[in-house]
N, C-alpha and C positions, 0 to 999 in steps of 0.2 A: 695707574694706581698699582701699588705693590700688594699682592695678596699672599699671606702666609698662613699655612695650616699648622696649628699647634694641637698635639694629641696628648692630653693629660693621661698619665699612666701610673696610677698609684698601685703599689704592690699588694697592699692589704685589701681584703674585701670580706664583708661580714658573711654574706650568703654563700660565697664561693671563693674561699681563700686562694690567693695566688692565681686567680683565674686567667690573668693576662699571660701567664707562662704555660697555660694548658695547651696541649698539642692539638693542632688542627691540620691533619694530614702532612706531617713532616716539618711544620713550622709552628712556633708559639703563636698564640692568638694575637699578641701585640704586633708581631712581625707581619701577620696577614693584614692587619688594619693599616699599618704603615705602608706596606707595598701597594695595597689597593688605593690608598690616598694618592701616593706618588703616581700611580698608573693613570689617574684621571687626566694628568697633564695640565691641570688648571692653575696650580700654585707656583709662585716664584720660589717658595721654599716650604719644606715640610720638616717639622721638628717634633720629636717625642720628648715630653716634659715629664720626668719621673723622679721618684724619691729612692730608687733602688738600683744598685749596681748590676744585678742580674738582668733587669730589663734593659738597662743601658748597653750591656754587652751584646744582647740579642740584636739591638738596632745597629750597633757598630758593625757586627758581622754582616749585616745587610747593606753596609756602606752608607747608613743613614746618619743624621745629625741628632744629637741629644742635648738636653739641658737638664742638669741635676738640680732639683729643688733644694734650697738651703733652709727653708722654713716649713713648719707644719701648716697644712691648709685644710680648710673645712670643705671646700668644693673644688671642682675642676676649673671653674672660672678664676678662683683665686690662684690656683696653681699656674695657669697659663699667663695670668697677669704678671706674675713674678718673672717669667721668661720674656714676655713681650716688652717689659721695661728696658730690656737690653738689646732690642731689635729695631731695625728700620723697617717699618711696614705702615701701610695706610689702613688695611683691613686685616683683622685677625679672625680666622675661622677656627672654632673649637670643635674638633672632630673627636667623637667618643672613642676611647681606646678599646672598648669591648664590642665594637661594631665592625667586623672584619670585611664586610662587603660594601664598600662605598660606591655610591651611584653617581656617575659622571654628570648626567643631565641635572640631577637635583642640585649638586654642588655648583654647576655652571650657572643655573638659574639664580642660585643664592648670591653668588658674587656679582652677577650681572645687575642685580637689583640696586647696587650702589651707583649705577648710572643716574638714578633719581637723587637729586640733591637733598631731598627730604629724609632719606634713609640713613639712620645712624646705627641701627642694629636690625638684623633680619634673621628669620628662622623658618622652619618648614612645618607644613600641616598636610594632612591627608583626609579625604572624605571617609566618614564612618558609615559602613554598610551593615555592621553587626549590632543589633540593638543591645546586646549584652555589654558591648564596649561603652555605650552611652552611660550605663549605670555603674561601670567599673571605676572605682576611685583611682586605680593605678593607670588608667587611660586619661590623660589630661586633655580637657576640651578647651577650645578657644573660639571666641566669637570675634568677627572682624567687621570693619566698616566697608563702605563701597569701594575703597581703594586697597582693600586687603591689609589694612593696618589693624593690629590687635586692639580690641576694646577691653577684653578680660579673658583670663585663663582660670579654669577651675577643675577640681576633681569631681565636682558635682555636675549633673547634666545641665548644660547651658546651651541655648536658652531653655527656660522652663516652658513646656508646652501646655497651655491651658485648654485649648480647643483643637489641638492636633492639626494645624494647617499643613497641607501636603508639601508646600514649597520650602519648608524649613530643611536646611542641610546642616548636619553636625560635622564638626571638624576635630580631628585629634592632632594634638601638638606633637611634633617629632623633635626631640631635644638636641638639635644641632644649631649652633648660633654663629653668626658672623657679626663682628663689631668693628666700627671705626676704632682705631687704637686708643684715641684719647677718651672715648666713651667707656671702653673697657677699663681703662685705668681709673676713671672716676667711679664707675659702678662698683668696683671691688673695694672702694674706700667708704661708700655710703653704709650706714648702719642698716641692719635688717629692718624691713618695714613691717607694719602691723598685719597687712594682708599676707605678706610672705610667710610670716610666722604662723598665721592661721591655717593656710593651705599647704605650707611647706613647699612653696614654689618660688624660686629665687627671681624668676622673671617678673613677678609682681612688684619687686623693688623698682624696676624700671618704670612700670606704669604709674606707681605712686609718685615718682619723680617727674611725671609728665612726658616720659619717653615712650612713644608708640613703637611697636615692633612690626616691621614689614613681614607679612606672612606669605611664603611662597608655596603654592600647591604642588604636591608631588604624588605620584602613583607608586613610588618605590616603597616596598614594605621592608624596612630596615630589620636586620637580624641582630638583635642585641642579646648579649650573653650575660645573664645574671646568676644562673644556676647550672648545675651539671646537666640537667635536662635540656636547657637551652643550647648547650654545647653539642648535644646529640642532634638537635634540630639544625644547627649550623653545619654539622657534618653531612646531613642529608642534603642541605642546600648546596654544599660544595660538590657532592657527588653528582647532583643533577645539573649543575651549571659549569663545573670545571673538571669534567671527567678526563680531559686531556692532560691534566696535571697530576693525576693519580699515579 
């Protein structure tokens, strides 16, 4: 199978304008994400999909490949689908452009899941140990069946604990997806579903179409940058883990 990583990289951002161009110890954030994805050695190809020439030029300087979006897109999934339509690939992995420290084991486990013929789309989850995360609507929860296929995603605490059984484990969804290419192309053509609109979670569109998502457990705590404060945390992580590159 041919595995291609596509990194959607929109220039605009409401909470942190032009964040993908923010400096992270000598390189723009998007360059760090691109280079860490390539460094995993997992993918047959890695392409940054962007709407802006500044981002494209950053990736060209790193010797990377870019695809310039020709359309306006509502989501990263829509953006990568435009690029995927022009590519030969069996599986497309959507790598978030604002997560500069990609984890090789998590991504390897993700692509390995497609050895199971039942898997059409896969994503990541991690165990929640902090009770405040269970109640936090920004931390998306997922419940799975015995084979770790998704049953439901919600911003609410799921499952609801009526009598607090100790064996219940809560899982947080980590928003990286791998799709069989044909499913990605179909998914982005389906209209928004009722549950998707209610929770503002696009993966519910898949569930409402009867597509279960294979959930892969990870212990890697992704560093996602949505605000200037997040960038400072990323710098702390870089200092702690990549001091030889300072």
